[in-house]
N, C-alpha and C positions, 0 to 999 in steps of 0.2 A: 080753712084752717089747714096748715101743713102738718101732716101726721107722719111721724117716724117711730118705729118701734125702738125702744131703748132696752139695754140690759139693765134691769133694775138693781139698784144697790140695796144691800141688806139694811134694814132699818128696824128700830125697836129693840127691846131687850130679848135676846135669844136664849131661851131657857135650856133647850136641848137640841140634839142634832136634827130631829124631825122638824122642829120649828124652824131651824135655819134653812133646811132644804126647801121648806114650804115657802120661803120668802125670796128664793132665787127666781128670776125670770128665765125660763128655758127657751132658747131660740128655736126656731123651726128647723126642719131638716136641712134647708138650704144653707144655714149658717154653721153646720157642724164642721169640725176640723178633720179632714181626711187623715186617717192614721194618727190622729191627735196632733202631731207636728210640733214644731218649735213655737215659742211664744216669748213675750217680753213681760217681765214682772212689773208691778207698780213702781219699783225702784229702778226700772230701766235695765234689768239684767236679763241675759238670755237664759231661757229655761225650757222645760219640756211640759207640754200639755197632757196631763195624765188623769186617771180617775182620782177623785178626792181621797178615797181611802188608801190609795197607793202612795200618797204623799204623807208619810208617817208623821212628820213634824207638824204640818198644817192641820192634819186630821186631829192630832192630839190637842193642838191649840183650840180648834173648833169645839171640841167636846169638853173643854175646861170650863168650869163655872165658878165665878161669873166671867163672862167674856169681856175683855177690855175693849174700850172704844177704838183704840188704835188697831187692835187685832181684827175687829169687825170691819173696819175700813179697808185694811189690807186684804182680808179674805174676799170681800165683795168685789174689789178691783182686780183680784187674781183669777176670777172665773173666766175660763176660756172656751166653754162650750158645754154641751150636754149630749150624751149618747146612750142608747139602750137603758134609759131610766136612771142614769148616773151622771152626777155633776163632774165636769172636768175642771181641773185647777192648774194654774201655771206654777210649776214646782221646780225649784232649784235642785240641782243634783244633791247638794249636801242636806236637803230636807227630806229626801226620799227614804232614808234608812235611819233617821235620827229622831228620837222622841223629844218632846219639849223638856223633859227632865234632864237631858244631857246638853241642852243648849239654852241660850237666853230665853226666858219664858215668853216674852212679848215680841212679836214681829212688828218692827217699826217702819211704816212707810217713809220713804224719803220726803222730807218736808221742805225741799228746796224749790219745788215747782208745782205740779198739778194739784197736790194736796192743799195748797194755799188757796185754791179757788173753790167757791161754794158750789154745791151740787143742786140740781132741781129739787125744790122743796125749801131750799135756803136762799134762792135767788129767783129773780124774774117773777115774783109773786103777783097773782091777780087778787083783787079785793072782791070777794064773792058777793058783797051786798051792794055793788054798784054796777050799772050798765052805762057804758060810756058811748058817746056819739058826738057828732058835730066837729067844729074846728077848734074850739077852746078846750083845753084839757081841764080836768078837775084838779083840785088843789093837791091831791095825793097821787095823781096819775103819773106813771113813769118815774118813780122815785130815784132811779139811778142817773137821771139827767144831771150833767155838770156844766157849769159855765167856766171857761178858762180865763183867768185874770192875767193881764199884762201891766207891768209898771213902765210908765213912759217918762219922758223928760220932766224934770222937777218933781218926780215922785207921783205924778198923776196916774191913777189906775183906771182900767176899763176892761170890759169883757168883750172878746172879739172872736171866740170860737167856742165850740161845745165839746162834750165828751161823755163817757159812760163809766160809772163806777162798776168795777168788776170784783172788788174785794175790799177789805178794810184799809188797804194801803195803795191800791192802784186804780188809775183811770185810763181808759183807752181813748185816744183821740187820733187825729190825722197828723202825719209827719209835716204836712205843709203848715200846720198850726204851730209847729215847734221851730222849724228852720226853713220855712217856705220862702220862695223868691219874692212874694208880695209883702212879707213882714218888714216893717221899717227897722232899720239897723239899730235904732236906739230903744226898741221895745224888748223887755225881758219878761219871759213867762215866769211868774212868781207864785201863783196860787190857783186854787180851784174853789168854786162856790157850789155847795151841795144843799139840797132841801129848798131850792128856790122855786117860786111859781110866778109871782108878779114882781118884776124888778123895781117897780115904782112904789111898792108898799113894804113895810116891815113892822109888825108881822103880816103874813098873808092870811086873809080871811075870805070865806064865802058863806052863803046861806045854805043850810041844809034843807031837807025836805019839809021840816017843820017851820021853816022861816027863821031858825035860830042861827046865830053867827058861829061858824066853825072855823077856828083859827089854827094854823100850824105853828110849831115852835119857830124861833128865829132861825134863819138860814145859817149854814156853817161856812166860814171862810177858812180854808185849810191851806197852809203853805206847801209848795212843791219842793221836795228835797232834790229830785233829779229828773231831768227830761231825757227820754230814751227814744229818739227817732229810729225807725228801722234802718239797719246799717246799709241796706242796698237802695235806699231812697235817694233819688237825684232831684234836688229842688228845681233845676232848670228843665227837666224832661217834660215833653208835651203830654205824654200819656199818664204821668204821675203814678207809675207803678210803685208798689210797696208804700203807699201813702197811709201808713199806720204808725202810731207811736204809743208809748207808755209813759205815764206820769206817776212817779213814786211820791206819795204824799209824805209830808214831814212827820205825821203821826197817824196812828190808827184812828179810824172814825167809828163811832158807835151807831149801829143800825137802829132806825126807828121806822114808823110808818111812812115817813117822808124822806128818809135816806136809806136806800136799800140797793144791793147790787143787781145787775142783770146777769143772767147765765151766759156763759160762752157756749158755742156749738161744739161740745166735746165729743158727741157721738160721731162715729166714722161716717155715717150716712149724711148727717148735717154738715160735716166738714167738707164733703165732696159735692154738696147740692149746689145747683145754679139758680134755683128758685124761679125758673121761667113760669110765668102765668100765676105766680103765688102773690096774693095781696098781703102787704105788710104795712107797718106804720113808720112814718118819719115824724120826728117831733123836735121842737126847740123854739128858740126865740128869733130865728132868722138871722143869727149873727154870723158874720164872716170876718176875715181879717181886714176887710175894707168897709163894711157897713153893718147896720143892724136895722131890724124892721118892726119889732114888737116888744112891749114890756111884759106881755103875758105869754106863758108857754103855750105854743100852738101844736097842732098835729094834723096830719093828712094821711089818707090811705093811698098807697102807690102799688102798682102791680109790676112784678118782675118782667123784664123785656128780654126776648131771645137775643143772645149775643150777636148772631148774624144780622138781625134787624138793627141793633144798636150800632154795630160796626159800620153798617152801610151809611148811617147818619153821620158818624164821626169821621168817616173817610173824607167828607167834604172839607174837614179842617186838617187833613193829613195826620190824624191821631189814630194810632194802632193800639187797640186794647188787648189785654192779655187775660189768661184764664184765672188770674188772681183778682180780677175785677168783675163787676156785674153792673147791669143797668136796670133802672126802675123808673116808672112814671112817664112823663111826657105830656101831661095834660096842662092846658094853658092856665097860668096863674096859680098853680098848686105845687105839688111835689116839693122839692127841696127848698122852695121859697119859705116854707114853714119849718125847715130844719136849720141846723147850724153846720158850718164847716167843722168837720171832726165829730159831729154828732152821730147818733145811732140810726140805723135802719133796723127796725124791730120786728122779729118774727115770733110766731106763736106756735108752740108744739105741745103735743100730748104724749106722755109715755104711760106705762102701766099704773103709775102712782100719781103723777102730777101733770097739770096743765100749767105751762109757764112761758114767759117771754125769754127770748134769747137774742144775742147780738149778731144779726145776720150780716150787717155791713156797716161801714163807716163812710159818712158823706165825704166825697173826695172833690169832684168838680162837675160842672155842667155849663150850659150856655149862659151868656151874659146878654141881656138880663135873664134872671132865672125864670123858670116856668113857661118857656116857649113851647107852644104846641108842637108835638112831633120830635122833641129833643129830650130823651130820657136823661136823668142824672146818672152820674157814674159813681159807684161805691166800691170801696175796697172790701173784698170777700173775707170776712174775719175767719171763716173756717180754714182758709189756706194758711193762716198765721197762728193757729192754736199752738203748734209745736214751738214756734218762736216765743210766744207769750209765756208758755210753761217753762221754757229754758231760761227766760230772762228774769222773771219775777223772783224775789227773795223774801224770806220771812220778815 
C-alpha cells in the first residue's frame, strides 16, 4: 500500500473554534513554512501565510455559528501550515484587518476548477464488506470504470477505449482515444457507458455469499458533450507524450454503488510520485481502438517499473520517454492486456481519515501483442496533469 500523509480537510459540523482546530491535521516540522512566506489561496490568489487569529476576516468567519459549508471548504483549503501550537492560514491582505461584518459574510471558493472535484471520502471508495482477489472483478468493483462509445458508418456503435469517471460531468481517458492516429476517420466519439460489468448481459447479476442473485441497475449510456484532448498531444509522436484527455458529459450523472468517481492525486506528494516498485491495479475489458478481448471487466496487479529500466527497453524501438510518463508491469500475458486504452492505473492511498483509490495513470501504449515478458506498459502520469485538469473543467 502506498501511504502518503495528507493535509486533512475539515469535516463534520464545527460547533466552535476548539472543535475546528481539533480537526486540522498538523504537518510535522519538516513541512512548516519558514517565516510563514507567500501562499496561494483556494481561489488562486497570492496571499500571506500567517497565524489564523491574525487574519481578522477568516478568524471571524470561523467563529461564526453556524458555519456554512462553503466557508468550511474554503478554510480547510486555506491552511498553509502549523507552528508553535498555532494554525497558519493563507490570508489575503484585505482579510487581515477586516471583520466579516464589514465584508460579504461568506467566503466563496472559486467553483471553476478544483472545487468541482470530489475529495477523499467522496471518491475512490472501498467497499468494506468485500475482499477482492483473482482476475475477474466483482460486480461493483471499480465503479468509476467507463467504456468509450464510438459511432461508426451507418450509425453502428461500439466501445473501443476506456476511461475513468472523476466527477459528475467529466471522464478522463487517453488523447489517442480522442484523436489518435489509429482511429478510423469515420469514427465519432459520441458517448460513455458507466455502471457496466458484463457487456453481454443487461442487467448484470452475480451470486452473493448466500447463493442469492445480486443484480446491478441497468448501465448508463451518457452522451459526450465535448472532447478535450491535451493541447500538446501529437498523435503521430512515437512516445505519445501528453496522452490524456477529458470528456465532458452531456448531463450530470447520479452516483450509486455502481457509478462513483475515482479520486485524482491532488496531494503534492502524490502529484510528484513515480510509483517505482509500488503495486497497483489495472482494470478493464481489454478494449483498444483496434480490438477487444473480454465481455467481463477484468483486473490485474502490476508493479511500477523504474524509469531507467523501462527506458532501456524502449530504447530498442527508439522511443524516448519523459517524466510525465511511467511504466508498470511486464509480466507475460497479464498487465495492460486486462486494461483498456485510456483506462485507469489505480493506486491505493491512506490519509488520516480515509483509505481510497486514486487515478495514478492512464493506459497509453505498450508492446504488440500486449503482455510480452520484460516489456512494461507505458502510462500517462496523472499527477503531472492535475493543474491542467483543474484549469480545464467547468461547472
